[in-house]
Backbone as CSV, one residue per row, in Angstrom:
resi,resn,N_x,N_y,N_z,CA_x,CA_y,CA_z,C_x,C_y,C_z
1,MET,24.566,-8.697,29.372,25.351,-7.743,28.611,26.785,-8.260,28.565
2,HIS,27.365,-8.265,27.402,28.764,-8.660,27.237,29.586,-7.434,26.884
3,ARG,30.747,-7.324,27.508,31.651,-6.212,27.219,32.922,-6.779,26.598
4,PHE,33.232,-6.271,25.417,34.442,-6.641,24.698,35.426,-5.487,24.843
5,ARG,36.626,-5.779,25.315,37.695,-4.779,25.374,38.771,-5.222,24.398
6,ILE,38.976,-4.401,23.375,39.855,-4.775,22.272,40.968,-3.743,22.151
7,GLU,42.188,-4.227,21.998,43.330,-3.342,21.736,43.830,-3.646,20.328
8,VAL,43.974,-2.594,19.539,44.419,-2.740,18.158,45.460,-1.682,17.843
9,SER,46.180,-1.889,16.755,47.084,-0.856,16.261,46.241,0.330,15.805
10,ALA,46.709,1.515,16.072,45.975,2.731,15.696,46.153,2.993,14.202
11,GLU,45.348,2.298,13.423,45.351,2.458,11.974,43.947,2.865,11.541
12,PRO,43.811,3.591,10.436,42.492,4.090,10.038,41.415,3.019,9.894
13,GLN,41.755,1.830,9.476,40.749,0.794,9.237,40.478,-0.082,10.459
14,SER,41.218,0.067,11.534,41.089,-0.829,12.692,39.692,-0.812,13.308
15,LEU,39.144,0.356,13.543,37.820,0.444,14.151,36.770,-0.201,13.255
16,LEU,36.854,0.031,11.964,35.888,-0.554,11.035,35.980,-2.076,11.004
17,ARG,37.171,-2.617,11.084,37.332,-4.077,11.095,36.704,-4.692,12.337
18,VAL,36.902,-4.042,13.465,36.324,-4.547,14.710,34.799,-4.485,14.640
19,LEU,34.260,-3.357,14.233,32.805,-3.232,14.136,32.230,-4.176,13.090
20,GLY,33.003,-4.493,12.069,32.566,-5.418,11.039,32.277,-6.807,11.585
21,CYS,33.007,-7.232,12.627,32.741,-8.540,13.246,31.328,-8.600,13.817
22,PHE,30.832,-7.482,14.293,29.470,-7.426,14.828,28.459,-7.277,13.688
23,ALA,28.774,-6.442,12.719,27.862,-6.209,11.597,27.610,-7.490,10.803
24,GLN,28.623,-8.323,10.647,28.464,-9.586,9.917,27.467,-10.518,10.582
25,ARG,27.258,-10.333,11.871,26.326,-11.172,12.620,25.020,-10.438,12.924
26,ASP,24.831,-9.290,12.281,23.611,-8.483,12.424,23.401,-8.037,13.873
27,ILE,24.501,-7.650,14.540,24.463,-7.198,15.927,24.768,-5.708,15.970
28,VAL,23.871,-4.963,16.617,24.099,-3.535,16.832,24.552,-3.378,18.284
29,PRO,25.796,-2.918,18.511,26.274,-2.749,19.884,25.446,-1.725,20.648
30,ALA,25.288,-1.964,21.951,24.587,-1.012,22.811,25.437,0.236,23.026
31,THR,26.740,0.047,23.217,27.665,1.176,23.351,28.985,0.825,22.684
32,THR,29.650,1.848,22.216,30.988,1.702,21.639,31.818,2.903,22.096
33,ARG,32.973,2.611,22.658,33.906,3.674,23.073,35.270,3.376,22.461
34,MET,35.962,4.443,22.089,37.274,4.267,21.475,38.163,5.425,21.897
35,ARG,39.419,5.102,22.148,40.405,6.161,22.406,41.751,5.694,21.872
36,VAL,42.548,6.665,21.473,43.869,6.376,20.924,44.918,6.859,21.917
37,GLU,45.866,5.981,22.190,47.008,6.309,23.041,48.257,5.856,22.314
38,ASP,49.085,6.792,21.952,50.306,6.509,21.200,49.957,5.753,19.917
39,SER,50.466,4.565,19.751,50.205,3.802,18.520,49.141,2.729,18.727
40,ARG,48.414,2.794,19.832,47.387,1.799,20.161,46.010,2.448,20.242
41,MET,45.002,1.686,19.876,43.620,2.110,19.985,42.931,1.149,20.954
42,GLN,42.255,1.706,21.943,41.482,0.926,22.905,40.009,1.048,22.520
43,ILE,39.360,-0.078,22.272,37.951,-0.087,21.877,37.187,-0.910,22.903
44,GLU,36.079,-0.362,23.379,35.209,-1.094,24.296,33.815,-1.136,23.677
45,ILE,33.278,-2.332,23.546,31.966,-2.529,22.933,31.108,-3.343,23.884
46,GLU,29.898,-2.863,24.131,28.941,-3.617,24.928,27.807,-4.065,24.023
47,ALA,27.451,-5.323,24.137,26.374,-5.886,23.331,25.508,-6.769,24.219
48,GLY,24.212,-6.584,24.137,23.287,-7.370,24.948,22.631,-8.465,24.127
49,ASN,21.875,-9.304,24.823,21.101,-10.375,24.188,21.939,-11.333,23.352
50,LEU,23.173,-11.572,23.778,24.026,-12.543,23.091,24.149,-13.788,23.957
51,PRO,23.937,-14.945,23.392,24.250,-16.160,24.144,25.763,-16.191,24.425
52,PRO,26.173,-16.736,25.546,27.604,-16.786,25.875,28.456,-17.414,24.771
53,ALA,27.949,-18.450,24.124,28.725,-19.099,23.061,28.945,-18.159,21.881
54,GLN,27.938,-17.353,21.544,28.089,-16.404,20.440,29.080,-15.293,20.811
55,ALA,29.025,-14.816,22.044,29.976,-13.799,22.491,31.406,-14.355,22.438
56,ALA,31.591,-15.598,22.860,32.917,-16.221,22.816,33.399,-16.375,21.379
57,LEU,32.493,-16.708,20.466,32.857,-16.833,19.053,33.300,-15.490,18.479
58,ILE,32.581,-14.426,18.808,32.958,-13.096,18.333,34.332,-12.718,18.879
59,ALA,34.566,-12.982,20.159,35.874,-12.681,20.756,36.981,-13.449,20.042
60,ALA,36.734,-14.713,19.722,37.736,-15.514,19.004,38.005,-14.945,17.618
61,LYS,36.953,-14.525,16.914,37.126,-13.929,15.581,37.898,-12.628,15.668
62,LEU,37.622,-11.829,16.699,38.355,-10.573,16.876,39.842,-10.844,17.100
63,ARG,40.158,-11.876,17.854,41.568,-12.210,18.125,42.320,-12.559,16.848
64,GLU,41.596,-13.060,15.835,42.220,-13.428,14.560,42.363,-12.249,13.605
65,ALA,41.726,-11.133,13.909,41.710,-9.990,12.990,43.083,-9.310,12.908
66,VAL,43.345,-8.771,11.752,44.593,-8.037,11.513,44.642,-6.824,12.440
67,ALA,45.773,-6.557,13.018,46.060,-5.400,13.872,45.540,-5.547,15.302
68,VAL,44.784,-6.598,15.616,44.292,-6.798,16.979,45.405,-7.424,17.815
69,THR,45.686,-6.817,18.968,46.745,-7.326,19.836,46.199,-7.966,21.110
70,ASP,44.955,-7.625,21.505,44.389,-8.215,22.716,42.874,-8.082,22.699
71,VAL,42.199,-9.103,23.228,40.738,-9.083,23.359,40.386,-9.661,24.720
72,ALA,39.566,-8.939,25.473,39.041,-9.437,26.742,37.523,-9.405,26.640
73,LEU,36.874,-10.416,27.187,35.420,-10.519,27.170,34.923,-10.687,28.582
74,ASP,34.012,-9.805,28.992,33.404,-9.875,30.321,31.900,-9.926,30.175
75,HIS,31.260,-10.635,31.087,29.801,-10.624,31.169,29.436,-9.764,32.351
76,ARG,28.495,-8.855,32.160,28.046,-8.041,33.292,26.537,-7.940,33.272
77,ALA,25.985,-7.858,34.427,24.536,-7.737,34.535,24.103,-6.373,34.027
78,PRO,22.972,-6.300,33.340,22.501,-5.007,32.851,22.161,-4.067,34.008
79,ALA,22.346,-2.778,33.787,22.026,-1.772,34.803,20.515,-1.731,35.008
80,THR,20.108,-1.531,36.250,18.670,-1.457,36.527,18.243,-0.053,36.828
Protein backbone atom coordinates (compact mmCIF):
# COMPACT_ATOMS: atom_id res chain seq x y z
CA MET A 1 0.00 0.00 0.00
CA HIS A 2 1.35 3.42 -0.91
CA ARG A 3 0.26 6.56 0.90
CA PHE A 4 0.51 9.91 -0.86
CA ARG A 5 0.32 13.03 1.32
CA ILE A 6 -0.25 16.08 -0.84
CA GLU A 7 -0.51 19.74 0.15
CA VAL A 8 -2.15 22.09 -2.34
CA SER A 9 -3.63 25.56 -2.44
CA ALA A 10 -7.26 25.44 -1.35
CA GLU A 11 -8.80 26.09 -4.75
CA PRO A 12 -11.95 24.46 -6.15
CA GLN A 13 -10.10 22.48 -8.83
CA SER A 14 -7.17 21.29 -6.67
CA LEU A 15 -8.74 18.03 -5.48
CA LEU A 16 -9.85 17.13 -9.00
CA ARG A 17 -6.37 17.74 -10.41
CA VAL A 18 -4.80 15.48 -7.82
CA LEU A 19 -7.34 12.71 -8.37
CA GLY A 20 -6.87 13.12 -12.12
CA CYS A 21 -3.25 11.91 -11.79
CA PHE A 22 -4.64 8.58 -10.58
CA ALA A 23 -7.56 8.46 -13.02
CA GLN A 24 -5.21 8.92 -16.00
CA ARG A 25 -3.46 5.71 -14.96
CA ASP A 26 -6.73 3.82 -14.34
CA ILE A 27 -6.06 3.65 -10.58
CA VAL A 28 -8.89 3.73 -8.06
CA PRO A 29 -7.55 4.83 -4.65
CA ALA A 30 -8.36 2.62 -1.67
CA THR A 31 -8.94 5.69 0.51
CA THR A 32 -8.97 9.44 0.03
CA ARG A 33 -9.05 12.01 2.82
CA MET A 34 -9.08 15.77 2.47
CA ARG A 35 -9.23 18.70 4.85
CA VAL A 36 -8.86 22.43 4.43
CA GLU A 37 -6.86 24.57 6.83
CA ASP A 38 -6.69 28.27 6.06
CA SER A 39 -5.56 28.57 2.44
CA ARG A 40 -4.13 25.02 2.23
CA MET A 41 -5.74 21.68 1.46
CA GLN A 42 -4.25 18.48 2.88
CA ILE A 43 -5.01 15.39 0.78
CA GLU A 44 -4.08 11.85 1.74
CA ILE A 45 -4.54 9.05 -0.80
CA GLU A 46 -3.81 5.38 -0.29
CA ALA A 47 -3.43 3.12 -3.30
CA GLY A 48 -2.54 -0.56 -3.32
CA ASN A 49 -1.06 -2.90 -5.92
CA LEU A 50 1.29 -0.27 -7.32
CA PRO A 51 4.86 -1.14 -8.19
CA PRO A 52 7.24 1.22 -6.35
CA ALA A 53 8.40 2.76 -9.64
CA GLN A 54 4.81 3.61 -10.63
CA ALA A 55 4.11 5.15 -7.22
CA ALA A 56 7.28 7.26 -7.54
CA LEU A 57 6.21 8.38 -11.03
CA ILE A 58 2.79 9.46 -9.74
CA ALA A 59 4.44 11.39 -6.89
CA ALA A 60 6.72 13.14 -9.40
CA LYS A 61 3.75 14.07 -11.61
CA LEU A 62 1.87 15.41 -8.59
CA ARG A 63 4.86 17.61 -7.69
CA GLU A 64 4.62 19.19 -11.16
CA ALA A 65 0.89 19.95 -10.87
CA VAL A 66 -0.40 23.48 -10.54
CA ALA A 67 -1.14 24.54 -6.93
CA VAL A 68 0.74 21.57 -5.38
CA THR A 69 3.21 22.74 -2.74
CA ASP A 70 4.37 19.41 -1.25
CA VAL A 71 4.13 15.67 -1.90
CA ALA A 72 5.27 12.88 0.42
CA LEU A 73 5.14 9.19 -0.51
CA ASP A 74 5.23 6.38 2.04
CA HIS A 75 5.00 2.64 1.63
CA ARG A 76 3.12 0.81 4.35
CA ALA A 77 2.20 -2.78 4.81
CA PRO A 78 -1.50 -3.53 4.34
CA ALA A 79 -3.57 -4.00 7.50
CA THR A 80 -4.25 -7.61 8.41
